[in-house]
N, C-alpha and C positions, 0 to 999 in steps of 0.2 A: 887869744880867746877863741878864735875860729879853729885853732889846731886841736882843741880838746875833742872834737868830734871824730878825729882820725881813729880813735880806738874802736869805733863802731864799724869800720870798713872790714869787709871779709877779705883779708889778704891771701887766703888759701885759694880763692877763685880769681884767676888772672883776668877774666873778662870783666870783673867788677873792680879790681884793684888798679888796673892800668888807667882807665879813664879818670879815676880819682887822683892818681898820681899826676896825670897830665894837667888836670885842673889846678891842683895845688901848685905845681911847678910853673905853669904859664901865667898865673895871676901876677906874681912879682916881676917875671921877665917881660911881660907886655905892658906892665904898669897899669893894667885895667882889669877890674874884676869881671866885667862883662865879656871881654875877649877870653879870659880864662875859662869862663863857663861855656862859651861857644866852642872853644877847642876841646874842652872835656866832653861835651855832648857829641861832637863829631868823632872823637876817639871812641866813645861808647858804642856808637852805631858801627863804626868800622871794625872794632874788636869783635863785637857780637856777630857780625856777618862773616868775618874771617874765621872765627872759631866754629861756625856752623850752628850758632844759636840765634839765628835770625828771627825765629818765631817768638822770642821773648820781647822783641821790639814792637812797639805799637805803630800804627800807621802815621800817627801825628809825629813821632820821632823821625820816620823816614822823610816826611814832608819838610820838617825843620832842617834835617841834614842837607836836603837838596838846596834849600834857601841859604843855608850857611856856606855851602860850597860855592854857590853863585855869588855870595857876598865877597868871597876871596878871589874869585875868578873874573868878576866884572871889571875891576880896574885894569886888568891885563888885556882886555879886548879892545 
């Protein structure tokens, strides 16, 4: 049911398709919808910054990305 929405993804644009692919792939691998969404959001920010399209990201996405990175780094400290 959730996979029907894949047809609306712009696969011609790598910076849009890659985070969607990461989200779709990580949901079953992590056995958690929320973890899949978090990793997809991180992938979105990383791909947009690496492709030079950082102006398309809102300030809130940068803030969330920092918190999500801290979520994964904090247990290691």
